[in-house]
N, C-alpha and C positions, 0 to 999 in steps of 0.2 A: 379307025375305029370305025363299026359297021354298026347300022342300023336296020330292024327291020319293023313295017307296021301293019297290024290285024285289026281286023274290028270282030270284037267276041259278044256273043247278047248286050249289045248297042254298043258298046265300050271302045274306042280307040285304044291299040295297046301297041305300045313303044316300047320295043327294045335293043338296046344299044348295047354291043360289045367291046372289049379294048378300052384306050385312053381316051376321057373328055378331057380335054386342055387346050390352048391357047389357038393350034393352029384346028382344033376338029369340033370348037364350040359353036364357030358362025353356022355350021351345017346343024347341029345341035338347036339351034335356036330356033333355025326354021324348019325343022322335022315338026319341031312340039309346039312352034306356033300355029303350023299348019293343021296339026291335030286339034289343038284348040278352037280352031276356026271352024270346024267341020261341027262342032257342035253337039260332043256329045261327052261325057266321062272320058275322063283320059287318064290311061291307067301309064307309069314309064315304070320297064323293070328294067332292074340296074344289075342284076344277078352277074351278067357278065364282065361288069365294070370294074377293070384293074386299080385304075387311078382318074382321078378327076378333080380339077385344079379350080381355081376360085374363077375362074372365066366360063366355066364347065357349069357350076352349082348357080354364077348369074341368069345362065340362060334357062335354069328350070325355076328360079326365082318371077324371073319373066315372066316365061308362060305360066307359072302359077298364079300371078297374080291376078294375068289376062283370066283364066277361067275364072276366078272368082269375082270378076267384074260382072260375068255372063252366068253368074249363078250355077255353075257348072262344076262337076265332080271331079279331079285333080290330085290322084294319088299316086306315091311310090310303090313300086313291091319290090318283092327279094331284092331287097339293097343288098348288095355286098360288103364284106368286109372292111375292105377299102373306101369305100363309097361312103359308110355309117361313119366311119372315122372321124371323117372329114365334116359332112354334115354333123354329128354331136359338137364337133371343135367350134363350127360356127351356131349354134344351139337351135340351127332349122331341123333337128330331129321335132322337137317341141312344134315345129311352122308346119309342115307337110303333115299328112296323113299318111303315115307308112303299114301297109300289113305284109303279111308275110308270102302272100300267093296271090296272083292274080284273082284265084277262084275265090280266096277270102276275100280279096277287093269288090269285088260283082258282087259279090252276095251282100256285104258290108251299105253298097250302094244303091240296093233294090229301093 
């Protein structure tokens, strides 16, 4: 699993690539919580995610809950088919705000 983090129009954009599983989820958790702690909108780009398991989903849910407590926007963007299947199975596609692209998410959160 690889990730990159950048600021775009005042939002923290965190992009993941590869597998988010039991081995990589502690790092994913740390990266996402750090992004929330920076106090701005968090956009999580999942376009490069080939596989995500329950531990990866739990990391996203925890950081999402932290963002909600702080009244911050937290949006999943460009969700890969593999990640979307897992989110749909867990019915989390109804919980998370999901956007087709970073640009669309930035427009929606202005």
